[in-house]
C-alpha positions in Angstrom: -26.7 -14.6 -29.8 -23.8 -14.5 -27.3 -20.4 -15.5 -28.7 -17.2 -16.6 -27.0 -14.6 -14.1 -28.3 -10.8 -14.1 -28.0 -8.8 -10.9 -28.4 -5.1 -11.4 -28.8 -3.2 -8.5 -27.4 -6.5 -7.4 -25.8 -5.1 -5.9 -22.6 -3.8 -2.9 -24.6 -5.4 0.4 -25.6 -7.5 -0.8 -28.6 -8.2 -4.3 -27.4 -9.5 -3.3 -24.0 -11.9 -0.8 -25.5 -13.2 -3.5 -27.9 -13.5 -5.9 -25.0 -15.8 -3.4 -23.2 -17.9 -3.0 -26.4 -18.3 -6.7 -26.8 -19.2 -7.2 -23.2 -21.8 -4.5 -23.5 -23.2 -6.3 -26.6 -23.7 -9.5 -24.5 -20.6 -11.5 -25.6 -18.1 -13.4 -23.4 -14.6 -12.1 -23.8 -11.2 -13.8 -23.3 -7.9 -12.0 -23.7 -4.5 -13.4 -24.5 -1.8 -10.9 -23.7 1.9 -11.1 -22.5 1.5 -7.8 -20.6 4.9 -6.5 -21.9 6.4 -4.0 -19.5 6.9 -1.3 -22.1 3.1 -1.1 -22.4 2.0 -2.6 -19.0 4.6 -1.7 -16.4 2.2 -2.6 -13.5 0.9 -5.8 -15.0 -2.8 -6.3 -15.4 -4.2 -2.8 -16.0 -6.9 -1.4 -13.7 -9.2 -0.5 -16.6 -9.6 -4.1 -17.7 -13.0 -5.4 -16.7 -13.3 -8.1 -14.1 -15.7 -9.8 -16.4 -12.9 -10.5 -18.9 -10.9 -13.8 -18.7 -7.2 -12.9 -19.0 -4.7 -15.5 -20.0 -1.2 -14.1 -19.5 1.0 -15.5 -22.3 2.8 -15.0 -25.5 1.0 -15.3 -28.8 4.0 -17.3 -30.0 3.4 -20.0 -27.4 1.4 -23.0 -28.9 0.3 -24.2 -25.4 -1.1 -20.8 -24.4 -2.8 -20.5 -27.8 -4.4 -23.9 -27.4 -5.8 -22.8 -24.0 -6.9 -19.4 -25.3 -8.7 -20.9 -28.4 -10.8 -23.5 -26.4 -14.4 -23.0 -27.1 -13.9 -19.7 -29.1 -16.3 -18.6 -31.8 -14.6 -15.4 -33.0 -11.0 -14.1 -32.8 -9.8 -10.6 -33.0 -6.0 -10.7 -33.7 -4.6 -7.5 -32.2 -1.3 -8.9 -30.7 1.6 -6.9 -32.2 4.6 -4.9 -31.3 3.9 -1.3 -32.4 6.1 1.5 -33.5 7.7 2.4 -36.8 10.9 4.0 -35.3 11.6 1.2 -32.8 11.0 -1.5 -35.5 14.0 -0.2 -37.4 16.5 -1.3 -34.8 14.6 -4.1 -33.0 14.1 -6.0 -36.2 14.1 -9.5 -34.9 11.6 -8.8 -32.1 9.1 -7.1 -34.4 9.2 -9.8 -37.0 9.0 -12.5 -34.4 6.0 -11.1 -32.5 4.1 -9.8 -35.4 4.9 -12.2 -38.3 5.7 -15.4 -36.4 3.0 -14.7 -33.8 0.4 -14.6 -36.5 1.7 -17.8 -38.0 1.5 -19.5 -34.6 -2.1 -18.3 -34.1 -3.2 -19.6 -37.5 -1.4 -22.9 -36.9 -3.1 -23.3 -33.6 -6.5 -22.5 -35.2 -5.9 -25.2 -37.8 -4.7 -27.7 -35.2 -7.7 -27.1 -32.9 -10.0 -28.7 -35.6 -12.9 -26.5 -34.2 -13.9 -24.0 -37.0 -14.1 -20.4 -36.1 -17.0 -18.3 -37.2 -14.9 -15.3 -38.0 -11.3 -13.9 -37.7 -10.8 -10.1 -37.7 -7.1 -9.0 -38.0 -5.8 -5.5 -37.1 -3.9 -4.3 -40.1 -2.4 -0.8 -40.6 -2.3 2.2 -42.9 1.5 1.9 -42.6 1.6 -0.7 -45.3 0.6 1.9 -47.9 3.8 3.9 -47.5 2.9 7.2 -49.1 -0.8 7.8 -49.8 -2.5 8.7 -53.1 -1.7 12.0 -54.8 -2.5 14.2 -57.7 -0.2 16.7 -59.5 -1.0 20.3 -58.9 0.2 21.2 -62.5 -0.7 18.4 -64.8 -3.5 16.8 -62.8 -2.0 13.3 -63.1 -2.7 11.0 -60.2 0.2 9.2 -58.7 1.3 6.7 -56.1 4.8 7.9 -55.5 7.6 5.9 -53.9 8.9 6.6 -50.4 11.1 9.6 -50.2 14.8 8.9 -50.3 17.2 9.5 -47.4 19.0 12.1 -49.5 15.7 14.0 -50.0 15.0 13.9 -46.3 18.4 15.0 -45.4 18.1 18.0 -47.7 14.8 19.0 -46.0 12.8 18.7 -49.1 9.7 17.4 -47.5 7.1 17.5 -50.3 6.8 15.1 -53.2 6.9 16.2 -56.8 5.5 14.8 -60.1 8.0 12.6 -62.0 6.6 14.0 -65.3 6.3 17.8 -64.9 7.9 18.3 -61.4 4.8 20.0 -60.1 4.0 19.6 -56.4 1.9 16.5 -55.5 -1.2 17.1 -53.5 -2.6 14.3 -51.3 -5.9 12.5 -52.0 -7.8 10.0 -49.9 -6.1 6.6 -50.1 -8.2 3.6 -51.2 -7.5 0.0 -50.4 -6.5 -0.6 -54.0 -3.4 1.6 -53.7 -0.3 -0.6 -54.0 1.7 -1.3 -50.9 5.0 0.6 -50.5 6.8 -0.9 -47.5 9.2 1.6 -45.8 9.6 0.2 -42.3 10.1 -3.1 -40.5 6.8 -2.5 -38.7 4.9 -2.0 -42.0 6.4 -5.2 -43.4 5.3 -7.1 -40.3 1.8 -5.7 -40.5 1.5 -6.6 -44.2 2.7 -10.1 -43.2 0.0 -10.4 -40.6 -2.7 -9.3 -43.1 -1.5 -11.5 -45.9 -1.0 -14.6 -43.7 -4.6 -14.3 -42.5 -6.1 -13.6 -45.9 -4.3 -16.7 -47.4 -5.5 -18.8 -44.5 -9.0 -17.6 -44.9 -9.1 -18.3 -48.6 -7.5 -21.7 -48.2 -9.7 -23.0 -45.3 -12.9 -21.1 -46.0 -12.6 -19.1 -42.8 -14.7 -15.8 -42.9 -12.0 -13.1 -42.3 -11.8 -9.4 -42.5 -8.6 -7.3 -42.4 -9.2 -3.8 -41.0 -6.5 -1.2 -41.9 -6.5 1.2 -39.0 -5.3 4.7 -39.4 -3.9 6.7 -36.5 -6.0 5.7 -33.4 -6.3 8.0 -30.4 -8.2 7.9 -27.1 -8.1 7.0 -23.4 -5.9 4.2 -22.1 -3.0 4.9 -24.5 0.3 4.0 -22.9 1.5 7.5 -22.1 5.0 6.5 -21.0 5.7 4.3 -24.0 7.7 6.6 -26.4 6.6 4.4 -29.4 2.9 4.6 -28.8 0.6 6.9 -30.9 1.7 10.4 -31.7 -1.3 11.9 -29.8 -0.2 10.2 -26.6 3.5 11.1 -27.1 2.5 14.8 -27.6 0.2 14.7 -24.6 3.0 13.3 -22.4 5.2 16.2 -23.3 2.5 18.8 -22.8 1.5 17.4 -19.4 5.1 17.9 -18.4 5.1 21.5 -19.7 7.5 20.5 -22.6 7.0 21.4 -26.2 5.8 18.5 -28.4 8.6 17.5 -30.8 7.2 17.7 -34.4 9.3 16.2 -37.2 9.8 17.8 -40.6 7.8 21.1 -40.9 4.7 19.8 -39.1 2.5 20.0 -42.3 2.5 16.3 -42.9 -1.1 15.0 -43.0 -2.6 12.0 -41.3 -6.0 10.5 -40.5 -6.8 10.3 -36.8 -9.7 8.1 -35.7 -11.3 7.9 -32.2 -11.1 4.6 -30.3 -14.9 4.7 -30.2 -15.2 4.6 -33.9 -12.6 1.8 -34.0 -14.7 -0.3 -31.6 -17.9 0.2 -33.7 -16.0 -0.7 -36.9 -14.7 -4.0 -35.4 -18.2 -5.0 -34.1 -19.7 -4.2 -37.5 -17.0 -6.4 -39.2 -17.9 -9.3 -37.0 -21.6 -9.0 -37.9 -21.4 -8.1 -41.6 -20.9 -11.1 -43.9 -20.3 -8.6 -46.8 -16.9 -7.9 -45.2 -15.7 -11.5 -45.5 -12.4 -11.8 -47.4 -12.0 -8.1 -47.6 -9.4 -5.5 -46.6 -11.1 -2.3 -45.3 -9.8 1.1 -44.3 -11.0 2.4 -40.9 -10.2 6.1 -40.3 -11.7 9.3 -39.0 -12.6 10.7 -42.5 -10.8 14.1 -42.2 -7.1 14.7 -42.7 -5.3 16.9 -40.2 -1.7 18.1 -40.0 0.6 16.9 -37.2 1.2 20.5 -36.1 -2.6 20.9 -35.7 -2.8 17.8 -33.5 -0.2 19.2 -31.2 -2.0 22.6 -31.0 -5.5 21.1 -30.3 -4.1 18.9 -27.6 -2.3 21.8 -25.9 -5.6 23.8 -26.1 -7.6 20.9 -24.7 -5.2 20.5 -21.8 -5.3 24.2 -21.0 -1.6 24.5 -21.6 0.2 27.4 -23.3 2.7 25.2 -25.1 3.6 25.6 -28.7 4.9 22.6 -30.7 8.6 22.6 -31.5 9.1 22.1 -35.2 12.4 20.2 -35.4 12.9 20.2 -39.2 14.4 16.7 -38.5 13.3 13.5 -40.2 12.8 9.9 -39.1 13.6 7.0 -41.3 10.4 5.3 -42.4 8.2 8.3 -42.1 5.9 9.3 -44.9 4.6 12.7 -46.0 0.8 12.3 -46.3 -1.7 9.5 -46.0 -5.4 9.6 -45.1 -8.3 7.1 -45.7 -10.8 6.7 -48.4 -13.7 5.3 -46.4 -16.1 4.5 -49.3 -15.5 0.7 -48.9 -16.1 0.8 -45.2 -19.3 2.7 -45.8 -20.4 0.3 -48.5 -19.6 -3.0 -46.8 -19.9 -2.2 -43.1 -22.2 0.8 -43.0 -19.4 2.5 -41.1 -19.2 6.3 -40.8 -17.0 8.0 -38.2 -19.0 9.7 -35.5 -16.4 11.4 -33.3 -14.8 14.6 -34.6 -11.4 15.9 -33.6 -12.5 18.6 -31.1 -14.8 16.2 -29.3 -12.4 13.3 -29.4 -9.4 15.3 -28.2 -11.5 17.0 -25.5 -12.3 13.5 -24.1 -8.7 12.5 -24.3 -7.6 15.7 -22.5 -10.1 15.1 -19.6 -8.7 11.6 -19.1 -5.1 12.9 -19.4 -5.7 15.4 -16.7 -6.0 12.5 -14.2 -2.8 10.7 -15.4 0.8 10.9 -14.6 2.9 10.5 -17.7 6.6 10.0 -17.8 8.0 11.9 -20.8 10.3 9.7 -22.7 10.3 11.5 -26.1 14.0 12.6 -25.6 14.9 8.9 -25.0 13.2 7.9 -28.2 15.1 10.7 -30.1 18.4 9.6 -28.6 17.8 5.9 -29.6 16.8 6.9 -33.2 19.9 9.1 -33.4 22.2 6.4 -32.1 21.1 4.1 -35.0 21.2 6.9 -37.6 17.5 6.9 -38.1 17.0 10.7 -37.6 18.9 13.8 -38.5 
């Protein structure tokens, strides 16, 4: 049955792809988006389907929210300011948009007195801090705290066991791993998740929080220096500049194709077993940041080697990748796009784009605030 669906922040990379998937499934889609210039310098993006109703407005504006929620059955809450580094010096903006914006959405939902069928909120792997580990020497599992600034300044990137001092090796991170907040962005995303979960429990609203890992794909904002690392690297490579890789490049992440993200979101809407749950959504295979840069360069046909800076960024973690067993059990989700296939598609799209490389600007801003060295 066709539903009226609202996607907050839906003009962006992830929301627009989801909108396309929902339209294809026969639903009606409305988007509320402020079209912030950092992400949308030209206003309404050309890739946004003409079948989508776009309401231009701020998620913190009660009047715009009232208009956006009229007649809506399902809400996907994607509206957020994104970027760990920038969050550390634009503290008020991140907390206002992400935390207060979520509070305003929930208040408007309550005031509308028209019950929603479902709310899906975009959470983030950033709230874990470091991932789950095991000790190479004593076999003890650990959830270590975030690395100290002194450790980062000394260039000691790896984590060690606090019992035997053996090197900690990363394991898939489950949803039960305690949160270890190490950035303003992570704090604001945890706020979004917890606000929605509390609201759902209190008012009986079916709700699912999806903890997205590193998403990549077409439509990423290539000229936004705080977008995903794949887009940042691609912008450098397209301009024949070496991607700037922090630390030694061996830090491991979980990259997930936008196509898998769309499938997971539609499954979450349709699967009652996901109600009230927090669920990891990733690509299922860890990959080093250095390797991401190398695959992108190869896919773009560029002979550009990554520049290993041996610098750190405040708020960065060493390793984190998803345990997807819960997603499989509750959603029937399995990632279908592997790295070679996904980055090839990204490269083909990138070949048609003009990307302004702002990585140096980002580095200068982080340096100005003492957030890298």
